[in-house]
C-alpha positions as CSV (number, residue, x, y, z in Angstrom):
1,M,112.7,111.0,116.8
2,S,113.6,111.6,120.4
3,S,111.1,113.0,122.9
4,S,109.9,116.5,121.9
5,R,107.8,119.2,123.5
6,V,104.5,119.1,121.5
7,V,101.6,121.6,121.6
8,V,98.4,120.6,119.9
9,V,96.0,123.5,119.0
10,G,92.4,122.4,119.2
11,G,90.6,119.7,121.3
12,G,88.4,118.2,118.7
13,V,88.6,114.6,117.6
14,S,91.7,115.1,115.4
15,G,93.5,117.1,118.1
16,L,92.7,114.6,120.8
17,A,93.7,111.6,118.6
18,T,97.0,113.3,117.6
19,A,97.8,114.1,121.2
20,C,97.1,110.5,122.2
21,L,99.3,109.0,119.4
22,L,102.2,111.4,120.0
23,A,102.1,111.0,123.8
24,R,102.1,107.2,123.4
25,D,105.1,107.6,121.1
26,G,107.1,109.2,124.0
27,H,106.5,112.9,123.5
28,Q,105.5,115.5,126.1
29,V,102.1,116.8,124.9
30,T,100.0,119.8,125.9
31,L,96.6,120.4,124.2
32,L,95.0,123.8,124.1
33,E,91.3,124.1,123.5
34,K,89.4,127.4,123.1
35,S,86.1,126.1,124.6
36,R,85.3,124.9,128.0
37,E,84.5,121.4,126.7
38,L,86.6,119.1,124.6
39,G,85.3,117.5,121.4
40,G,85.1,120.4,118.9
41,R,82.3,119.8,116.4
42,A,81.7,116.4,118.0
43,G,80.1,118.1,120.9
44,A,77.1,117.5,123.1
45,W,74.4,119.6,124.7
46,E,72.2,118.6,127.6
47,Q,69.0,120.2,128.9
48,D,65.8,119.1,130.7
49,G,66.9,115.4,130.5
50,F,67.7,115.5,126.8
51,V,71.2,114.8,125.6
52,F,72.1,115.8,122.0
53,D,75.1,115.1,119.9
54,T,75.7,118.4,118.2
55,G,77.9,117.1,115.4
56,P,78.7,113.7,113.9
57,S,76.0,111.1,114.2
58,W,77.0,108.3,111.8
59,Y,79.4,105.6,112.9
60,L,81.0,104.3,109.7
61,M,84.4,102.7,108.8
62,P,84.6,100.7,112.0
63,E,88.0,99.2,111.1
64,I,89.5,102.8,111.3
65,F,88.3,103.1,114.9
66,D,89.5,99.6,115.7
67,H,93.0,100.4,114.3
68,F,93.2,103.6,116.3
69,Y,92.2,102.0,119.6
70,R,94.7,99.1,119.0
71,M,97.4,101.7,118.3
72,M,96.7,103.0,121.8
73,G,96.9,99.6,123.4
74,T,93.2,99.1,123.9
75,S,90.2,98.1,121.8
76,T,86.9,99.4,120.5
77,A,85.1,96.8,122.7
78,E,86.8,98.1,125.8
79,R,85.9,101.7,125.1
80,L,82.6,101.8,123.2
81,D,79.2,99.9,123.4
82,L,78.3,99.7,119.7
83,V,74.8,98.8,118.5
84,A,74.2,97.7,114.9
85,L,71.3,99.5,113.2
86,D,69.0,97.4,111.0
87,P,67.5,99.0,109.0
88,G,70.4,101.3,108.8
89,Y,68.2,104.3,107.8
90,R,65.0,105.3,106.2
91,I,64.4,107.5,103.1
92,V,61.3,109.7,102.9
93,G,60.7,111.3,99.5
94,E,59.0,114.6,98.7
95,P,55.3,113.9,98.2
96,R,54.2,113.9,94.6
97,A,50.8,115.1,93.4
98,D,50.0,111.9,91.5
99,A,50.9,109.2,94.0
100,V,51.7,108.5,97.6
101,E,55.3,107.3,98.0
102,A,56.1,104.8,100.7
103,A,59.2,105.4,102.8
104,I,62.2,103.1,102.0
105,D,63.9,101.3,104.8
106,V,67.5,100.5,103.8
107,P,68.5,97.2,105.4
108,A,71.9,96.1,106.5
109,G,74.0,93.9,104.2
110,A,74.6,93.7,100.5
111,D,72.1,90.8,99.9
112,A,69.2,92.6,101.6
113,V,70.0,95.9,99.8
114,A,70.2,94.0,96.4
115,A,66.7,92.6,97.1
116,L,65.5,96.2,97.9
117,F,66.9,97.4,94.6
118,E,65.4,94.6,92.6
119,A,62.0,95.2,94.1
120,R,62.0,98.8,92.8
121,E,63.7,98.2,89.4
122,D,64.0,95.1,87.3
123,G,67.6,94.0,87.1
124,A,68.8,96.5,89.6
125,G,69.7,93.9,92.2
126,A,72.4,92.4,90.0
127,R,73.6,95.8,89.0
128,L,73.8,96.8,92.6
129,R,75.9,93.8,93.5
130,R,78.4,94.8,90.7
131,Y,78.3,98.4,92.0
132,L,79.1,97.3,95.5
133,R,81.9,94.9,94.4
134,S,83.5,97.9,92.7
135,S,82.8,100.1,95.8
136,T,84.5,97.6,98.1
137,K,87.5,97.2,95.8
138,T,87.9,100.9,95.6
139,Y,87.5,101.4,99.3
140,R,90.1,98.8,100.1
141,A,92.5,100.4,97.6
142,A,92.0,103.8,99.2
143,V,92.7,102.5,102.7
144,R,95.7,100.5,101.7
145,S,97.4,103.0,99.4
146,F,96.0,106.6,99.8
147,L,94.2,107.5,103.0
148,Y,97.1,106.8,105.3
149,N,99.7,108.0,102.8
150,P,101.5,111.1,104.0
151,F,102.7,111.8,100.4
152,S,105.7,113.6,101.9
153,S,107.9,113.1,98.8
154,W,107.7,112.2,95.2
155,R,108.8,108.7,96.1
156,D,105.4,108.2,97.9
157,F,103.6,108.7,94.6
158,A,105.9,106.1,92.9
159,S,105.7,103.4,95.5
160,L,104.6,99.9,94.3
161,Q,101.6,100.1,96.6
162,V,100.3,103.3,95.0
163,V,101.1,102.4,91.5
164,T,99.3,99.1,91.7
165,A,96.2,100.9,93.1
166,V,96.1,103.5,90.3
167,P,94.2,101.3,87.7
168,A,91.3,100.9,90.1
169,V,91.2,104.5,91.0
170,L,92.1,106.7,88.0
171,P,89.1,106.0,85.7
172,L,86.8,107.0,88.6
173,L,88.3,110.5,88.8
174,L,87.2,111.4,85.3
175,R,83.4,111.3,85.8
176,S,81.0,112.5,88.5
177,L,79.4,110.3,91.1
178,W,76.0,111.1,89.9
179,S,76.7,110.2,86.3
180,Y,78.3,107.0,87.4
181,V,75.2,106.1,89.4
182,A,72.7,107.3,86.7
183,R,74.2,105.1,84.0
184,R,73.4,102.1,86.2
185,F,70.0,102.9,87.8
186,Q,66.8,104.7,86.6
187,D,64.8,104.9,89.8
188,T,65.2,108.4,91.3
189,R,65.2,107.2,95.0
190,L,67.8,104.5,94.2
191,R,70.0,107.1,92.5
192,Q,69.7,109.3,95.5
193,L,70.4,106.5,97.9
194,L,73.7,105.9,96.2
195,G,74.4,109.7,95.7
196,Y,73.6,111.1,99.1
197,P,77.0,110.1,100.7
198,A,78.5,113.0,98.8
199,V,76.9,115.2,101.4
200,F,79.0,113.5,104.0
201,L,82.0,114.8,102.0
202,G,80.7,118.3,101.9
203,T,80.0,118.3,98.2
204,S,77.4,117.6,95.5
205,P,77.0,114.2,93.8
206,F,77.2,116.2,90.6
207,D,80.7,117.4,91.5
208,A,82.1,114.6,93.6
209,P,84.3,112.2,91.6
210,A,82.9,108.7,91.0
211,L,85.8,107.5,93.1
212,Y,83.6,108.3,96.1
213,H,81.2,105.5,95.2
214,L,83.4,103.8,97.7
215,M,81.2,105.4,100.3
216,S,78.5,102.9,99.6
217,H,80.7,100.1,100.9
218,M,80.5,101.8,104.3
219,D,76.8,102.0,104.8
220,L,75.5,99.2,102.5
221,V,78.2,96.6,103.0
222,D,79.7,97.2,106.4
223,G,76.4,98.7,107.8
224,V,75.7,101.5,110.2
225,Q,76.4,101.4,114.0
226,Y,75.8,103.7,116.9
227,P,77.9,104.1,120.1
228,R,75.5,103.9,123.1
229,G,75.6,107.1,125.0
230,G,76.0,109.0,121.8
231,F,79.2,110.3,120.1
232,R,80.1,112.1,123.3
233,S,81.0,108.6,124.6
234,F,83.6,108.4,121.7
235,V,85.0,111.8,122.7
236,E,85.1,110.8,126.3
237,S,87.1,107.7,125.4
238,L,89.7,109.9,123.6
239,V,89.9,112.2,126.7
240,E,90.4,109.2,128.9
241,I,93.1,107.8,126.7
242,A,94.8,111.2,126.5
243,R,94.9,111.5,130.3
244,E,96.2,107.9,130.6
245,Q,99.0,108.8,128.3
246,G,99.9,111.9,130.3
247,V,98.6,114.6,127.9
248,E,98.1,117.9,129.6
249,L,94.6,119.1,128.6
250,L,94.0,122.8,128.9
251,T,90.6,124.3,128.1
252,E,89.4,127.9,127.7
253,C,92.7,128.7,126.0
254,D,92.3,130.9,122.9
255,V,95.4,130.6,120.8
256,S,96.4,133.8,119.2
257,A,99.7,133.0,117.4
258,I,102.1,130.3,116.4
259,T,105.6,131.6,116.2
260,S,108.8,130.5,114.4
261,D,112.4,131.4,114.4
262,G,114.7,130.8,111.4
263,G,112.1,128.6,109.7
264,T,111.5,126.4,112.7
265,V,108.5,126.4,115.0
266,R,109.2,128.0,118.4
267,S,106.0,128.6,120.5
268,V,102.3,129.0,120.8
269,E,100.8,132.1,122.3
270,F,97.3,132.0,123.9
271,Q,95.0,133.9,126.1
272,K,93.5,132.5,129.3
273,D,91.8,134.3,132.2
274,G,92.6,137.7,130.5
275,Q,96.3,137.0,130.4
276,V,98.6,136.2,127.5
277,H,100.6,133.0,127.9
278,R,103.3,131.3,125.8
279,L,104.4,127.7,125.5
280,D,107.7,126.8,123.8
281,A,107.5,123.8,121.5
282,D,109.6,121.6,119.3
283,I,106.4,120.5,117.5
284,V,103.1,122.3,117.0
285,V,100.0,120.6,115.5
286,S,97.2,122.7,114.3
287,A,94.0,120.7,114.7
288,I,91.7,123.6,113.9
289,D,90.4,125.2,110.8
290,E,93.3,125.4,108.4
291,H,92.2,128.8,107.0
292,H,92.2,130.3,110.5
293,T,95.6,128.9,111.3
294,E,97.1,130.2,108.0
295,T,95.5,133.6,107.9
296,V,95.3,134.5,111.6
297,L,97.8,132.5,113.7
298,L,100.8,132.5,111.4
299,A,102.9,135.4,110.3
300,P,102.7,136.0,106.5
301,A,106.2,134.6,105.9
302,D,105.2,131.3,107.7
303,R,102.1,130.6,105.6
304,S,102.0,127.6,103.3
305,Y,99.4,129.1,100.9
306,R,99.0,132.2,98.8
307,P,95.8,134.2,99.4
308,S,94.4,133.0,96.1
309,R,93.9,129.6,97.6
310,W,91.1,130.8,99.8
311,E,89.5,132.7,97.0
312,K,89.4,129.6,94.8
313,Q,88.4,127.1,97.6
314,V,85.1,125.4,97.2
315,S,83.6,125.3,100.7
316,S,81.3,122.5,101.9
317,P,77.8,123.6,102.9
318,S,77.0,125.3,106.1
319,A,73.8,124.2,107.9
320,V,71.1,125.1,110.3
321,L,71.0,122.5,113.0
322,I,67.9,121.9,115.1
323,M,67.8,120.0,118.4
324,L,64.3,119.1,119.4
325,G,62.8,117.5,122.5
326,V,59.5,116.0,121.5
327,E,56.7,114.6,123.7
328,G,55.5,111.2,122.8
329,E,56.8,108.5,120.4
330,L,57.6,109.1,116.7
331,P,57.5,105.7,115.0
332,E,57.4,107.5,111.7
333,L,61.2,108.2,112.1
334,L,64.0,105.7,112.4
335,H,67.4,106.4,114.2
336,H,68.5,107.9,110.8
337,T,65.9,109.3,108.4
338,L,66.8,111.1,105.2
339,F,64.3,113.4,103.5
340,F,65.0,113.7,99.8
341,A,63.5,116.5,97.6
342,N,62.7,115.4,94.1
343,D,64.8,118.0,92.2
344,W,68.3,117.4,93.4
345,H,69.8,119.6,90.7
346,D,68.0,122.6,92.1
347,N,68.9,121.6,95.7
348,F,72.6,121.5,95.0
349,S,72.8,124.4,92.6
350,A,71.1,126.5,95.4
351,I,73.9,125.6,97.8
352,F,77.0,125.7,95.5
353,E,76.3,128.0,92.5
354,Q,76.4,131.8,92.6
355,P,74.3,133.5,93.6
356,T,73.5,131.0,96.4
357,R,70.1,130.7,98.0
358,I,68.2,128.6,100.5
359,P,67.0,125.4,98.9
360,A,63.2,125.1,98.8
361,P,62.3,122.5,99.7
362,P,65.6,121.3,101.1
363,S,66.8,117.7,101.3
364,L,67.5,117.3,105.0
365,Y,68.5,114.7,107.7
366,V,66.9,113.7,111.0
367,C,68.6,111.7,113.7
368,K,66.4,110.1,116.4
369,P,68.9,108.5,118.8
370,S,66.2,107.8,121.3
371,A,65.1,105.0,118.9
372,T,68.2,103.1,120.1
373,D,69.4,104.8,123.3
374,D,67.0,105.3,126.2
375,G,69.6,107.6,127.9
376,V,69.2,110.5,125.6
377,A,65.6,111.6,126.3
378,P,63.2,111.5,129.3
379,P,60.7,108.7,129.4
380,E,57.9,109.0,126.8
381,H,59.9,111.6,124.8
382,E,62.0,111.6,121.7
383,N,65.3,113.3,120.9
384,L,65.6,114.7,117.3
385,F,68.6,116.3,115.7
386,V,67.8,117.9,112.3
387,L,70.4,119.1,109.8
388,I,69.4,121.4,106.8
389,P,72.3,121.9,104.4
390,L,72.7,125.5,103.3
391,P,75.1,127.7,101.4
392,A,78.3,128.5,103.3
393,D,77.2,132.0,104.3
394,P,77.5,133.3,107.9
395,T,75.2,136.2,107.1
396,I,72.3,133.7,107.4
397,G,72.8,134.2,111.1
398,R,73.0,132.6,114.5
399,G,70.7,130.2,116.3
400,G,69.4,130.1,119.9
401,I,67.3,128.4,122.5
402,D,63.5,128.5,122.3
403,S,63.4,130.3,118.9
404,S,65.6,133.1,120.2
405,G,68.0,132.9,117.2
406,D,68.2,135.3,114.3
407,D,65.0,135.5,112.2
408,A,66.4,133.8,109.1
409,V,67.7,130.8,111.1
410,E,64.4,130.4,113.0
411,A,62.4,130.7,109.8
412,I,64.5,127.9,108.2
413,A,63.9,125.8,111.3
414,D,60.2,126.4,111.3
415,E,59.9,125.4,107.7
416,A,62.0,122.3,108.2
417,I,59.8,121.1,111.1
418,A,56.7,121.7,109.0
419,Q,58.4,119.7,106.1
420,I,59.2,116.8,108.4
421,A,55.6,116.8,109.7
422,E,54.1,116.8,106.2
423,W,56.4,114.4,104.5
424,A,56.6,111.8,107.4
425,G,52.9,112.1,108.3
426,I,53.3,113.7,111.8
427,P,50.8,116.6,111.5
428,E,51.1,117.5,115.2
429,L,54.9,117.5,115.4
430,A,55.4,121.3,116.1
431,S,52.8,121.3,118.9
432,R,54.7,118.4,120.6
433,V,58.0,120.2,120.8
434,V,59.0,120.8,124.4
435,L,62.6,121.9,123.9
436,R,64.2,123.6,120.9
437,R,67.7,124.9,120.1
438,T,69.0,126.0,116.7
439,V,72.5,126.6,115.4
440,G,73.2,128.7,112.4
441,P,76.2,129.3,110.0
442,A,77.4,132.3,112.1
443,D,77.7,130.0,115.1
444,F,80.2,127.8,113.2
445,V,82.4,130.9,112.7
446,E,82.1,132.0,116.3
447,Q,82.6,128.6,117.9
448,F,85.1,126.9,115.5
449,N,86.6,129.7,113.4
450,T,85.4,128.0,110.3
451,F,86.0,129.5,106.9
452,R,82.8,131.0,105.5
453,G,80.7,129.3,108.2
454,S,81.2,125.9,106.5
455,A,80.0,123.0,108.6
456,L,82.7,120.6,107.3
457,G,85.6,122.3,105.6
458,P,86.7,122.2,101.9
459,A,84.3,120.3,99.7
460,H,85.7,117.0,98.3
461,T,85.8,118.0,94.7
462,L,88.5,116.5,92.5
463,R,90.8,119.4,93.1
464,Q,90.3,119.2,96.8
465,S,90.6,115.5,97.4
466,A,93.5,113.3,98.6
467,F,96.9,114.9,98.2
468,F,95.3,117.9,96.3
469,R,93.4,118.8,99.4
470,G,96.3,120.5,101.3
471,V,99.3,119.9,103.4
472,T,99.8,117.9,106.6
473,R,103.2,119.4,107.1
474,S,104.0,123.1,106.7
475,R,105.9,124.1,103.6
476,R,107.5,127.0,105.4
477,V,108.0,126.1,109.1
478,D,109.8,122.9,110.3
479,G,107.9,121.2,113.1
480,L,104.5,122.6,112.2
481,F,101.8,120.1,111.2
482,Y,98.1,120.2,110.3
483,T,95.4,117.7,111.1
484,G,91.6,117.5,111.0
485,A,88.7,117.8,108.7
486,T,90.1,120.8,106.8
487,S,93.3,119.0,106.1
488,V,94.2,115.6,104.6
489,P,92.5,113.1,104.1
490,G,89.2,115.0,104.8
491,V,85.9,115.1,106.4
492,G,84.5,112.7,109.0
493,L,85.5,111.1,112.3
494,P,87.4,108.2,110.6
495,M,89.3,110.7,108.5
496,C,90.2,112.7,111.6
497,L,91.7,109.6,113.1
498,I,93.7,108.9,110.0
499,S,94.8,112.6,109.8
500,A,96.2,112.2,113.4
501,E,98.1,109.2,112.3
502,L,99.6,111.1,109.3
503,V,101.1,113.6,111.8
504,L,102.6,110.7,113.7
505,K,104.1,109.4,110.5
506,H,105.6,112.8,109.6
507,V,107.2,113.0,113.1
508,R,108.6,109.5,112.8
509,G,109.8,110.1,109.2
510,D,107.6,107.1,108.1
511,H,106.7,107.2,104.4
512,S,104.6,104.0,104.3
513,A,101.4,104.1,102.3
514,G,99.1,102.2,104.6
515,P,98.2,102.1,108.3
516,L,101.1,101.9,110.8
517,E,101.9,98.5,112.3
518,E,100.0,98.0,115.5
519,P,101.9,97.3,118.7
């Protein structure tokens, strides 16, 4: 396709990546971002010498990042300083009345993980190796045939690459991840260790297809890494590349409409400095919440979905996020620590089943990047990021600094801090907090226009996975494309990079199933 005038709506990871790829392909690209800072949910917050990532904190699927950087004529090594984490993470279980449960440190590499499984359950080491072989096989089939596939016509479903991958994938769509794991392992913590990646997908292990056991390839086989400087260093690399490619980056631009004429996209309207502006475009890419684009930015005749879609959609959880600056060291916590409640059925039913409620006690996640990076906290202090999954319900409220958020959000945060203190054996944790900020479900709506205050987008249930998830090209408006976590292929930084490449494929008219050939 010849050079076109492109407007990208949204300056998160998918928007930046799409802008980079299209600009490198010869298009004139302008990116519009509502906020003052770029990065979207992969944001950062600094105060009193503490630097917090406010969104993604796990660096997984390194080959996806490597491929993107090579597509841009550079490399991961040139742009990021990666640190391998070993152990990859720690699991802390809910205390039981009859016994003290030691924390589980999950090592890097299949051999070490198999030894851990065998130590907890006879025969589990060999079963884990078989599980991971299947996980790796499924993962590679997904990358080769599905994740990068635009599925823009029926021929894409019938391609040899897809057809040959079906036998490895189809049986895994007919059972849940939890049932797949539970048939192989008896130990509760081992089951949870293999089931928790469903949370990365915004769903429950009881609802996620067993296909997603491929996630265990990422953390247990490939291992977990961390970009020194935090994930803002990754966002900064995208911004640098965009500028190198000549992308016009405009912040504090609140898009109000995407217009069309005769079934073809025509312009984007936005407000900046109290004035309404309009940019004509040959191509528009929505890199924001798909529901907001469809229901607010587009005229009814231009919408790809009926209203019933949103009524039926299963949203991923929302969350209360807590950013804590803590005085003194916290050896009880690793860079990543997962706190697992004993009754997962109750945890997930509280979040997903009507009427929803706050899980008690919740399973939650704590990131301590100061374990790896001395640039994210002042000397002799720790940086903690806490995520408590909750129902997608913005009425829970907003957060704030120094306990100034809504009562419900601050109460959830207080209870989470007390839970971490009790379960990890840090009785004085609350008294050592010197900085505190919370984020609530209503903040996700206000900052990112997310549907129902979801933290991630549509949950990865069977009906909301792969090509069932949604469209990457508008069904009604030529030249309008969708990218990002609420689109295809789904949630997470690697998926956002792949989603950006899907837009490039559509623009090029490329129907190939796998990653594009690198220059």
